N, C-alpha and C positions, 0 to 999 in steps of 0.2 A: 504493500500500500504506500501511497505517497507520504513522504515525511518519515518513513520507517527506515532505519539504518539496515542495509543489507547484511545478512549473515551468510558466511561461507564455511561449510563443514569440510574438514579433511579427515579421512578415515585411514588409519595406518595399522599394519601388523607390527606389533612390538612384543618381544618377550625379553624381560629383564630378569636376571638372576644375580646371585651374590658373586659370581665370577663369570668371565667370558667363557672359560673352558666348559663349565657346567651348562651354561645357556646353549652353547653350540652343540654339546652332546645331546641335550634334550631336543633341540630344534631340528637337527639334521634328518632324522628319519621322516618326519612329517613334510619337511621341505622337499626332500628327495622324492617322496611319494607324489607330491604335487607336480614336480618336474616330470615324473613318469607319465602322468595323466595329461600333461600340457599339450595342447594341439598345435601351438605355434612353434616357431623355431627357437631353440635354446641358444643363448649367446655364450655358452660355456658350460662346462660340467663340474667345475670346482664348486665347493659349497659357497664360497664368497660370490661367485658368478651368479648362482641361483638366488642368493639373498638380494643381490642388486636387481636382478631381473624381476623378482616378485615383490620388490619394494618392502622387504622384511627387515626390521631393525632388531637384531638379536645380539645379546651380550650382557656384560655387567653394566652398571650405571654409566660409567665414563664412556664406554664403547657406544651404547645406545644414544647417549646425549650427543656424542660426536656425529654419529650416523644421522640423527634427526637434524642436526645443524647444517648438514649438506643438502637438505630438502628445501629448496628455495620457495616452494609453494607455502610452506608453513608460516612464513613471515606475513602472509596476506590473509590468513584465515581467522575467523572469530571463534570457531569451535573445532576441537580435535577429539576424535574418538579412537580409542585403541582397542584392538582385538588380538587374540592369539591364534586365530584360525590358521591352518596350514602347519603351525608348529605342533599342535596337539599335545601340550604338556599335561601332566597330572593336575588334579584339582588343587592339591597343595602348592604345586609350582605356579599355577595360575594365580592363586591368591597372593603368593609371595611377589609375583610380578606386578600385580595391581598395587600392592603395598609399596614397592620400590618406585613405581611410576608416581604414585600419589605423594610420597615423601621427598623424592629427589628430582624427578623429571618435570612434573607439573609446575612446581614453583619456578623452575628455570625457564620453562616455555612461556609462562605468563609474564615473566620479567622482560622478555625480548619481543613479545608480540603485541597484539591488540590489548588495550588496557582491561577489557572485560572478557577476555578469552575464557572459554569454558573447556575443560578437559574432562573427558569421560572414558 
C-alpha cells in the first residue's frame, strides 16, 4: 500500500555448530544427497563447491558470519529467515544452531543492516 515501507525477505540455509569441523561433518551427507538429486549442472564436486552452489552457510560462528558477509543481497533486506533444510541435522543440533544464530549471528546482522531487520 502507498506510504508503507517495502519489506524484503531473504531466506538462507544456515547450520551453525560449536566448531567448523562438526558442522561440516553433520552437513555433508545431506548436502551431498541434495547434489545427487540436483537436475542442473554441478559446478564442482568438492563439499565447498556444493555449499557455494546451494547457497548453504555451514560452520562455526566465525565461518558462518564470514560466509553471510559475502552475501551482498543481505545488506538490502529487512527480514532474514534461516532454515537447515538440505543439511538434515538432528533435533538437538538444530536447536543448538538456532541458539548460536540467535546469540551471535542475529545481533551482528542487525548491526550492519536495516535498523528494524527481523531475523527468524
